[in-house]
ZAMARGU-4260 file (C-alpha; in steps of 0.2 Angstrom, whole numbers, plus 5000, padded with zeros to 4 digits):
<rodrens>
0) 5478/5331/5698 | 5494/5339/5703 | 5494/5357/5707 | 5503/5368/5694 | 5521/5372/5697
5) 5524/5388/5706 | 5533/5401/5695 | 5552/5402/5697 | 5557/5418/5705 | 5568/5429/5693
10) 5585/5435/5699 | 5585/5449/5686 | 5582/5466/5694 | 5570/5478/5685 | 5578/5490/5673
15) 5583/5507/5681 | 5575/5516/5666 | 5558/5508/5670 | 5551/5510/5687 | 5543/5494/5694
20) 5529/5503/5703 | 5522/5519/5709 | 5532/5518/5725 | 5549/5518/5716 | 5551/5537/5717
25) 5546/5537/5735 | 5559/5523/5739 | 5572/5533/5730 | 5568/5548/5739 | 5570/5540/5756
30) 5586/5532/5751 | 5593/5549/5746 | 5588/5556/5762 | 5597/5543/5772 | 5613/5546/5762
35) 5612/5565/5763 | 5627/5572/5773 | 5634/5554/5775 | 5653/5553/5773 | 5655/5535/5777
40) 5665/5524/5765 | 5655/5519/5750 | 5643/5533/5752 | 5648/5542/5735 | 5646/5525/5726
45) 5629/5523/5733 | 5624/5540/5729 | 5630/5537/5711 | 5618/5523/5709 | 5604/5533/5716
50) 5608/5548/5705 | 5609/5537/5689 | 5591/5530/5693 | 5584/5548/5696 | 5592/5553/5679
55) 5586/5538/5670 | 5568/5540/5677 | 5569/5559/5671 | 5575/5554/5654 | 5560/5542/5651
60) 5547/5555/5657 | 5544/5550/5675 | 5540/5565/5686 | 5555/5565/5699 | 5553/5583/5704
65) 5549/5578/5722 | 5567/5573/5724 | 5573/5591/5722 | 5577/5594/5740 | 5586/5577/5742
70) 5596/5579/5727 | 5602/5596/5733 | 5607/5589/5750 | 5617/5575/5742 | 5627/5587/5731
75) 5639/5591/5745 | 5653/5580/5738 | 5670/5581/5729 | 5665/5568/5717 | 5664/5576/5699
80) 5652/5563/5692 | 5640/5566/5706 | 5641/5584/5704 | 5638/5583/5685 | 5622/5572/5687
85) 5616/5584/5701 | 5618/5599/5690 | 5609/5590/5676 | 5595/5586/5687 | 5594/5604/5694
90) 5595/5612/5677 | 5580/5602/5671 | 5569/5605/5686 | 5573/5623/5691 | 5562/5632/5679
95) 5546/5622/5685 | 5552/5623/5703 | 5558/5641/5705 | 5556/5642/5724 | 5566/5626/5726
100) 5579/5632/5714 | 5584/5645/5727 | 5591/5631/5737 | 5604/5627/5724 | 5611/5644/5723
105) 5623/5642/5738 | 5631/5626/5733 | 5632/5632/5715 | 5641/5648/5720 | 5652/5639/5731
110) 5657/5627/5717 | 5660/5641/5705 | 5675/5645/5716 | 5682/5628/5718 | 5700/5624/5714
115) 5696/5611/5701 | 5692/5620/5685 | 5681/5606/5679 | 5670/5608/5694 | 5670/5627/5692
120) 5665/5625/5674 | 5651/5612/5678 | 5644/5623/5692 | 5644/5639/5680 | 5635/5629/5667
125) 5622/5623/5679 | 5620/5640/5687 | 5617/5648/5669 | 5605/5634/5665 | 5593/5637/5679
130) 5584/5650/5668 | 5574/5657/5682 | 5572/5676/5681 | 5572/5679/5699 | 5589/5672/5701
135) 5598/5683/5688 | 5607/5693/5701 | 5616/5678/5707 | 5622/5674/5689 | 5630/5690/5684
140) 5645/5690/5696 | 5650/5671/5692 | 5649/5675/5674 | 5660/5690/5675 | 5673/5680/5685
145) 5671/5665/5673 | 5676/5676/5658 | 5692/5681/5667 | 5695/5663/5673 | 5713/5656/5670
150) 5705/5640/5663 | 5700/5640/5645 | 5686/5627/5649 | 5678/5639/5661 | 5680/5654/5650
155) 5672/5644/5635 | 5657/5640/5647 | 5656/5657/5653 | 5654/5664/5635 | 5639/5653/5632
160) 5632/5657/5649 | 5633/5676/5644 | 5621/5672/5630 | 5610/5662/5641 | 5609/5677/5653
165) 5605/5688/5638 | 5590/5677/5634 | 5584/5678/5652 | 5587/5696/5655 | 5594/5706/5640
170) 5596/5722/5651 | 5606/5713/5665 | 5618/5706/5652 | 5621/5723/5644 | 5622/5733/5660
175) 5635/5721/5667 | 5645/5725/5651 | 5647/5706/5647 | 5647/5710/5628 | 5663/5720/5630
180) 5671/5706/5639 | 5666/5694/5626 | 5673/5706/5612 | 5690/5707/5622 | 5691/5688/5623
185) 5686/5686/5605 | 5701/5697/5599 | 5714/5691/5612 | 5710/5674/5619 | 5723/5661/5614
190) 5710/5646/5615 | 5701/5643/5599 | 5685/5636/5608 | 5684/5652/5618 | 5685/5663/5603
195) 5672/5652/5594 | 5660/5653/5608 | 5662/5672/5610 | 5659/5674/5591 | 5643/5664/5592
200) 5637/5673/5607 | 5641/5691/5601 | 5633/5687/5584 | 5617/5683/5592 | 5617/5697/5605
205) 5622/5711/5593 | 5609/5705/5580 | 5595/5706/5593 | 5601/5722/5600 | 5604/5730/5583
210) 5585/5732/5582 | 5585/5746/5594 | 5604/5751/5596 | 5615/5759/5583 | 5630/5755/5593
215) 5625/5736/5592 | 5624/5738/5573 | 5641/5745/5572 | 5648/5731/5583 | 5640/5718/5572
220) 5646/5726/5556 | 5664/5726/5564 | 5663/5707/5563 | 5663/5709/5544 | 5678/5720/5543
225) 5694/5715/5534 | 5704/5715/5549 | 5693/5703/5559 | 5690/5692/5544 | 5708/5689/5541
230) 5712/5687/5559 | 5699/5673/5561 | 5704/5665/5545 | 5722/5664/5550 | 5716/5654/5565
235) 5703/5643/5557 | 5714/5627/5558 | 5714/5629/5577 | 5695/5628/5578 | 5684/5613/5580
240) 5673/5607/5565 | 5658/5616/5572 | 5668/5632/5575 | 5675/5631/5557 | 5657/5631/5550
245) 5653/5646/5561 | 5668/5655/5554 | 5665/5650/5536 | 5647/5656/5538 | 5653/5673/5544
250) 5666/5674/5529 | 5652/5671/5517 | 5644/5687/5522 | 5660/5697/5520 | 5661/5708/5504
255) 5679/5710/5498 | 5685/5726/5492 | 5694/5719/5476 | 5698/5703/5467 | 5715/5701/5476
260) 5705/5699/5493 | 5694/5686/5485 | 5710/5676/5479 | 5718/5678/5496 | 5703/5671/5505
265) 5701/5657/5493 | 5720/5653/5495 | 5718/5653/5514 | 5703/5641/5513 | 5710/5630/5499
270) 5714/5616/5511 | 5697/5616/5519 | 5690/5607/5503 | 5700/5592/5508 | 5693/5591/5526
275) 5686/5575/5532 | 5670/5583/5538 | 5656/5586/5525 | 5649/5601/5534 | 5666/5610/5533
280) 5668/5606/5515 | 5650/5612/5510 | 5653/5628/5520 | 5669/5631/5511 | 5661/5628/5494
285) 5647/5641/5499 | 5661/5654/5502 | 5670/5650/5485 | 5653/5651/5476 | 5647/5667/5483
290) 5664/5676/5482 | 5665/5673/5464 | 5647/5676/5458 | 5653/5692/5449 | 5668/5684/5441
295) 5661/5672/5427 | 5677/5664/5422 | 5683/5661/5440 | 5666/5655/5445 | 5667/5642/5432
300) 5684/5637/5438 | 5677/5635/5456 | 5664/5623/5449 | 5679/5612/5442 | 5688/5614/5459
305) 5674/5609/5470 | 5668/5595/5460 | 5681/5582/5466 | 5679/5585/5484 | 5660/5584/5483
310) 5660/5568/5473 | 5672/5560/5486 | 5660/5564/5500 | 5646/5556/5490 | 5655/5540/5488
315) 5664/5539/5505 | 5651/5545/5518 | 5636/5538/5526 | 5619/5537/5516 | 5613/5552/5525
320) 5629/5562/5521 | 5628/5556/5503 | 5610/5562/5501 | 5614/5579/5509 | 5629/5581/5497
325) 5620/5575/5482 | 5606/5587/5485 | 5619/5601/5484 | 5627/5593/5469 | 5610/5593/5461
330) 5608/5611/5464 | 5625/5614/5456 | 5621/5602/5441 | 5605/5612/5437 | 5616/5628/5436
335) 5630/5620/5426 | 5626/5603/5419 | 5639/5603/5406 | 5653/5603/5419 | 5647/5587/5427
340) 5642/5578/5411 | 5659/5568/5410 | 5656/5562/5428 | 5639/5554/5426 | 5646/5537/5431
345) 5647/5544/5449 | 5628/5545/5449 | 5625/5527/5445 | 5615/5518/5458 | 5622/5504/5469
350) 5612/5490/5475 | 5615/5493/5493 | 5610/5511/5493 | 5593/5517/5501 | 5579/5522/5490
355) 5580/5541/5494 | 5599/5541/5488 | 5594/5531/5472 | 5580/5543/5468 | 5591/5558/5469
360) 5605/5550/5458 | 5592/5546/5445 | 5588/5565/5445 | 5606/5569/5443 | 5608/5557/5428
365) 5593/5566/5420 | 5601/5583/5423 | 5618/5578/5416 | 5612/5569/5401 | 5618/5577/5384
370) 5622/5571/5366 | 5639/5563/5372 | 5633/5552/5386 | 5614/5549/5383 | 5616/5532/5376
375) 5626/5526/5391 | 5614/5534/5403 | 5598/5527/5395 | 5606/5510/5394 | 5609/5511/5413
380) 5592/5517/5417 | 5584/5504/5407 | 5592/5491/5418 | 5584/5499/5433 | 5567/5497/5425
385) 5567/5479/5430 | 5573/5483/5448 | 5564/5474/5462 | 5562/5491/5470 | 5546/5496/5461
390) 5547/5515/5466 | 5565/5516/5459 | 5559/5506/5443 | 5546/5519/5441 | 5558/5534/5443
395) 5570/5526/5431 | 5557/5525/5417 | 5552/5543/5421 | 5570/5548/5419 | 5571/5540/5402
400) 5556/5550/5397 | 5563/5566/5403 | 5579/5563/5394 | 5569/5560/5378 | 5560/5576/5380
405) 5576/5586/5381 | 5586/5578/5367 | 5585/5581/5348 | 5590/5563/5343 | 5577/5552/5351
410) 5576/5537/5340 | 5585/5525/5352 | 5576/5532/5367 | 5558/5530/5359 | 5563/5512/5354
415) 5568/5508/5372 | 5552/5516/5379 | 5541/5506/5367 | 5550/5490/5373 | 5545/5494/5391
420) 5527/5491/5385 | 5531/5474/5381 | 5537/5469/5398 | 5520/5465/5404 | 5522/5473/5421
425) 5508/5484/5426 | 5518/5498/5434 | 5530/5498/5419 | 5516/5500/5407 | 5508/5513/5417
430) 5523/5524/5418 | 5527/5522/5400 | 5510/5527/5394 | 5511/5543/5403 | 5528/5546/5395
435) 5523/5541/5378 | 5509/5554/5379 | 5521/5568/5383 | 5533/5562/5369 | 5519/5563/5356
440) 5515/5580/5362 | 5533/5586/5358 | 5537/5574/5343 | 5520/5571/5333 | 5531/5563/5320
445) 5533/5547/5331 | 5514/5545/5332 | 5513/5530/5319 | 5526/5520/5328 | 5519/5523/5345
450) 5501/5521/5341 | 5505/5504/5333 | 5511/5498/5350 | 5499/5507/5361 | 5484/5500/5351
455) 5488/5483/5357 | 5486/5487/5375 | 5470/5483/5383 | 5462/5497/5393 | 5456/5484/5406
460) 5474/5480/5410 | 5478/5499/5414 | 5471/5503/5431 | 5482/5518/5437 | 5472/5534/5434
465) 5486/5544/5426 | 5491/5530/5414 | 5472/5527/5410 | 5470/5546/5407 | 5486/5545/5395
470) 5479/5530/5386 | 5462/5539/5384 | 5470/5555/5378 | 5479/5545/5364 | 5463/5536/5359
475) 5455/5553/5356 | 5470/5562/5349 | 5474/5548/5336 | 5457/5540/5334 | 5459/5540/5315
480) 5474/5529/5317 | 5467/5517/5329 | 5454/5506/5322 | 5446/5501/5339 | 5446/5518/5347
485) 5427/5522/5346 | 5424/5504/5353 | 5437/5506/5367 | 5429/5523/5372 | 5412/5515/5372
490) 5417/5502/5384 | 5425/5515/5395 | 5409/5526/5395 | 5398/5511/5399 | 5409/5508/5415
495) 5408/5527/5419 | 5401/5523/5437 | 5415/5512/5440 | 5429/5525/5436 | 5432/5534/5453
500) 5445/5546/5447 | 5439/5563/5440 | 5454/5566/5429 | 5450/5550/5420 | 5432/5555/5417
505) 5437/5573/5411 | 5449/5565/5398 | 5436/5553/5393 | 5424/5567/5389 | 5437/5576/5379
510) 5442/5560/5370 | 5425/5556/5365 | 5422/5573/5358 | 5438/5572/5348 | 5433/5555/5341
515) 5416/5561/5337 | 5423/5574/5325 | 5434/5562/5316 | 5423/5546/5316 | 5405/5553/5319
520) 5394/5538/5314 | 5404/5526/5326 | 5404/5539/5340 | 5387/5547/5339 | 5379/5537/5353
525) 5394/5536/5363 | 5395/5555/5364 | 5377/5556/5370 | 5380/5543/5383 | 5396/5552/5389
530) 5387/5569/5390 | 5373/5562/5399 | 5384/5553/5412 | 5395/5569/5413 | 5379/5580/5417
535) 5374/5568/5430 | 5391/5567/5438 | 5393/5573/5456 | 5411/5580/5453 | 5409/5599/5449
540) 5423/5599/5436 | 5416/5584/5426 | 5398/5591/5427 | 5404/5608/5420 | 5414/5601/5406
545) 5400/5590/5400 | 5388/5605/5401 | 5401/5616/5392 | 5402/5603/5378 | 5384/5601/5377
550) 5381/5620/5375 | 5395/5621/5363 | 5387/5608/5352 | 5370/5616/5354 | 5377/5633/5348
555) 5386/5627/5333 | 5395/5610/5329 | 5408/5618/5318 | 5413/5630/5332 | 5414/5615/5344
560) 5426/5606/5332 | 5437/5621/5331 | 5437/5623/5350 | 5439/5604/5355 | 5449/5598/5340
565) 5461/5612/5334 | 5476/5608/5323 | 5490/5599/5332 | 5505/5610/5338 | 5521/5602/5345
570) 5525/5607/5363 | 5543/5614/5362 | 5545/5617/5381 | 5536/5609/5396 | 5533/5620/5411
575) 5546/5620/5424 | 5539/5617/5442 | 5551/5630/5449 | 5554/5647/5443 | 5572/5655/5441
580) 5569/5667/5456 | 5566/5653/5468 | 5581/5643/5461 | 5592/5658/5464 | 5585/5660/5482
585) 5589/5642/5486 | 5607/5644/5479 | 5609/5660/5490 | 5604/5648/5505 | 5617/5635/5500
590) 5622/5623/5514 | 5605/5624/5523 | 5589/5615/5524 | 5583/5625/5509 | 5593/5614/5497
595) 5586/5598/5505 | 5568/5604/5504 | 5571/5613/5487 | 5562/5628/5493 | 5568/5644/5501
600) 5568/5645/5520 | 5553/5657/5521 | 5542/5644/5514 | 5545/5632/5528 | 5548/5644/5542
605) 5535/5658/5540 | 5517/5653/5545 | 5509/5659/5529 | 5520/5647/5519 | 5518/5631/5529
610) 5505/5624/5518 | 5486/5620/5523 | 5482/5627/5540 | 5477/5613/5552 | 5461/5616/5562
615) 5457/5606/5577 | 5440/5598/5579 | 5438/5607/5595 | 5428/5622/5592 | 5437/5630/5607
620) 5452/5633/5595 | 5442/5643/5583 | 5436/5661/5585 | 5418/5664/5588 | 5410/5675/5574
625) 5405/5692/5580 | 5389/5691/5571 | 5384/5673/5576 | 5366/5675/5581 | 5360/5690/5571
630) 5350/5691/5555 | 5351/5675/5545 | 5343/5672/5528 | 5339/5657/5518 | 5350/5650/5503
635) 5341/5644/5487 | 5342/5625/5484 | 5353/5619/5470 | 5343/5606/5460 | 5353/5589/5459
640) 5344/5585/5443 | 5351/5595/5428 | 5339/5588/5415 | 5331/5605/5413 | 5348/5611/5406
645) 5344/5601/5390 | 5328/5611/5387 | 5326/5627/5377 | 5324/5644/5385 | 5305/5644/5381
650) 5303/5626/5388 | 5312/5631/5404 | 5301/5647/5407 | 5285/5636/5405 | 5291/5622/5417
655) 5300/5633/5430 | 5287/5641/5442 | 5290/5657/5454 | 5303/5655/5467 | 5295/5649/5483
660) 5306/5659/5495 | 5305/5676/5486 | 5323/5676/5480 | 5327/5679/5462 | 5342/5668/5463
665) 5341/5651/5454 | 5358/5643/5452 | 5364/5654/5438 | 5379/5644/5434 | 5368/5630/5429
670) 5355/5641/5420 | 5358/5641/5401 | 5348/5656/5399 | 5360/5666/5410 | 5377/5658/5407
675) 5377/5650/5390 | 5393/5650/5381 | 5386/5661/5368 | 5369/5670/5366 | 5355/5659/5361
680) 5348/5671/5348 | 5358/5673/5332 | 5371/5687/5333 | 5363/5695/5317 | 5347/5698/5327
685) 5356/5706/5342 | 5368/5716/5333 | 5361/5720/5315 | 5376/5731/5311 | 5389/5719/5316
690) 5400/5713/5302 | 5406/5698/5312 | 5401/5680/5306 | 5385/5674/5313 | 5380/5656/5318
695) 5363/5649/5321 | 5362/5638/5336 | 5356/5621/5334 | 5339/5616/5342 | 5341/5608/5358
700) 5329/5594/5352 | 5340/5591/5337 | 5356/5589/5347 | 5347/5577/5359 | 5340/5567/5344
705) 5357/5567/5336 | 5366/5561/5351 | 5352/5549/5357 | 5350/5558/5374 | 5331/5557/5375
710) 5331/5564/5393 | 5315/5566/5402 | 5311/5582/5411 | 5309/5580/5429 | 5298/5592/5439
715) 5308/5604/5451 | 5306/5598/5469 | 5300/5612/5481 | 5316/5621/5489 | 5321/5618/5507
720) 5316/5632/5518 | 5326/5638/5532 | 5322/5648/5547 | 5329/5666/5546 | 5329/5668/5565
725) 5338/5652/5569 | 5349/5653/5585 | 5361/5639/5592 | 5373/5642/5607 | 5391/5636/5604
730) 5389/5622/5618 | 5374/5614/5610 | 5383/5615/5593 | 5398/5606/5600 | 5388/5593/5608
735) 5378/5590/5593 | 5393/5589/5582 | 5401/5576/5593 | 5385/5566/5593 | 5379/5566/5575
740) 5386/5556/5561 | 5393/5564/5545 | 5380/5562/5532 | 5387/5572/5517 | 5406/5575/5512
745) 5409/5585/5496 | 5421/5597/5488 | 5415/5611/5477 | 5423/5626/5468 | 5423/5644/5474
750) 5419/5659/5463 | 5437/5667/5460 | 5429/5684/5463 | 5422/5678/5479 | 5439/5671/5484
755) 5447/5687/5480 | 5436/5696/5493 | 5439/5683/5506 | 5452/5693/5516 | 5443/5691/5532
760) 5430/5678/5538 | 5417/5691/5540 | 5414/5693/5521 | 5408/5675/5519 | 5399/5675/5536
765) 5388/5690/5530 | 5385/5682/5513 | 5379/5666/5521 | 5369/5675/5534 | 5359/5683/5519
770) 5354/5665/5515 | 5349/5660/5532 | 5365/5650/5536 | 5373/5656/5552 | 5391/5655/5556
775) 5395/5650/5574 | 5414/5649/5573 | 5428/5653/5560 | 5447/5651/5558 | 5459/5663/5550
780) 5469/5663/5533 | 5478/5655/5524 | 5464/5642/5523 | 5448/5648/5531 | 5438/5636/5541
785) 5420/5639/5546 | 5407/5631/5556 | 5389/5635/5550 | 5372/5630/5556 | 5354/5632/5549
790) 5337/5627/5555 | 5322/5621/5545 | 5308/5634/5544 | 5293/5622/5545 | 5292/5623/5564
795) 5303/5608/5568 | 5318/5608/5579 | 5329/5600/5565 | 5346/5608/5563 | 5360/5606/5550
800) 5378/5608/5555 | 5392/5612/5542 | 5410/5612/5543 | 5417/5621/5528 | 5436/5623/5524
805) 5441/5635/5510 | 5457/5630/5502 | 5463/5646/5495 | 5477/5639/5484 | 5465/5628/5474
810) 5449/5638/5475 | 5440/5624/5482 | 5428/5621/5497 | 5428/5605/5507 | 5411/5603/5515
815) 5405/5591/5529 | 5387/5591/5534 | 5378/5583/5549 | 5359/5584/5552 | 5346/5579/5564
820) 5336/5573/5549 | 5349/5564/5538 | 5336/5562/5524 | 5337/5581/5520 | 5356/5581/5521
825) 5358/5580/5502 | 5345/5594/5499 | 5353/5605/5512 | 5371/5602/5505 | 5365/5607/5487
830) 5357/5623/5495 | 5373/5627/5504 | 5384/5624/5489 | 5373/5636/5478 | 5374/5649/5491
835) 5393/5647/5492 | 5395/5648/5473 | 5385/5664/5473 | 5398/5672/5484 | 5406/5686/5474
840) 5395/5684/5459 | 5386/5700/5462
</rodrens>
């Protein structure tokens, strides 16, 4: 057999941005050393190639700090490109190599005095970018000289360098009187870029100094004087686009003394609305809007004036620019929808536009819809419902529904929505069912037409939770008009275990109750099955609602009917997700990320408003509890079997024995004797003088027989006992946490009173210690995180480890349990939850 052909050598050299081996940097270092000080022809060209390699390696994250000395030695050249790359390298590595950075001072100071202004500027930029506190003394002199340099390029760089110096050493900057030099240039320099850089630097310096210096406050306020504002506005056409935005932002903070000043400023800025740059246009729009806030008539005219430039930007810019401008337009439309109602065609979606732009345009169409354009807008939206882009199709259906909810004449819109149900597309049917539900809540008079169509939809074809919940709501609310309603609900109850969404199960419980009061013979057994399934449900809300309904029926059926099935009242206004105060705050922050995020800046910049606090799995990131190994007491076990809830008070007292651990606590939230909706005894017996109407509660056995529950009573298993003196060091806890598998993951509710007292972790730590559950580590607000442990009291070495995250915004606790003996994990989890639910109860 012939040997395999040898590989053909490649003539391609490796990419300079991808080192071919570990010795690549070493080779580069030796080559740079050979060229250091060389003045032979072609040396500069060779240095360029080596510098390019070094910069490219640095860009992709390769450590090239070992080349520092060689790069400095090769900097002795008159080649501007070489110097620029050398300055870039030195600036990037000086902070991590402060001792070696001292080697660069001599050649940087020498270049700051070069005859070529380009080299002077580059050297000054490199010098001010070193950011090494020990080298501040070498920076002050070149900066002062740079601010007086005849070249505007050097002066502009020196202005920014003064700000960099302030960040390194504020005292050195102020003592050198650099702010005064910047102020002088600001008012007299003929170059617009120098003026813009001075303005930017002074604003930042005086804002920071204003905290401790009254003089800095006066200087900062002087930037908002009439003299300076008019001076800077008269020169605005000379500035770059970035500088114009800086000036316009300053003008927006200016408070004119009278209306004439307002009109003068607007006249000066009129032509900025036609600028090709979107940032300049938006900054100008912000100035116009804020100046005229107190002049209602003029403010409305401003809306009319800014409309055309903004719409032009939407249609002529990139998708990203279109989205940014549309976001600002959406904010304006929400404040004055009638002004944009005639321009609705500008918000029609184009096939080539990305989804995020289309979605925003659909919101715009919803906002500008009124009686004069509703038909055209709804017709356009209906076309989008068949779009191949499913998310956009969903959004278009929602838009049609939102328009229907805000219009008075909805005849044509309802017909369009009902036609969606005939399209036989799952996502179209799902979105339409949710909208029909809201439509019926506002327009009950349309129930006959809607129910006639909805009744033909099989519940088996509706899989999305929100859609299924909407269908179930209609089955319960209009069960008297839907012949098959009890039987559809019965099939859903039979498949209770297959329904994983808690919202659907909650709606199903309520729908069955409503159907029971309208068609009792057909729904009697279904209600019993639904209540039994709800009581056995692992989800806390579903369990509580089923228990609430059962106790309500046990107390009085008539009362239950008035609570569950009150007379229908049309919903006139649906809740707005944003209050007017937040909207006004966003408007005040026009031309910023606040408009894109649709929330004020403090909500995404301040730590307490950044959303759920993210905790690391590493326990080292959490603070150890101060009382980690002290007194720990056992928590009473919560019985997973709630069948005793269906017993009368006397039956419970006979079955329930004394508490084994000596605690009087016995899951009060599930004890009907302590937390029944209403007293078990008739009101006439407890308050003989009361004139209020009294109800005699139904016997528990009567309700059970009526609903066909027939639940057997299970004996209460002995509670799990914990060691009150358990001790576990953090290292062992962390090792066990990494080794053991998670055996239980659950979510439960927190007592609101307990949540109100949870200002610091110590409150809950002390409470859990009283139940023999010890905290070993805790994290701070807004969402508290705890690591607990407990040990069995039977002499074994078995430990239970718990991670508990308290979500303060939803009053929920997320629990993760790990155990040496997984067979007891469920028992301990129930015990832990009962102790947690007791927090704040007393």
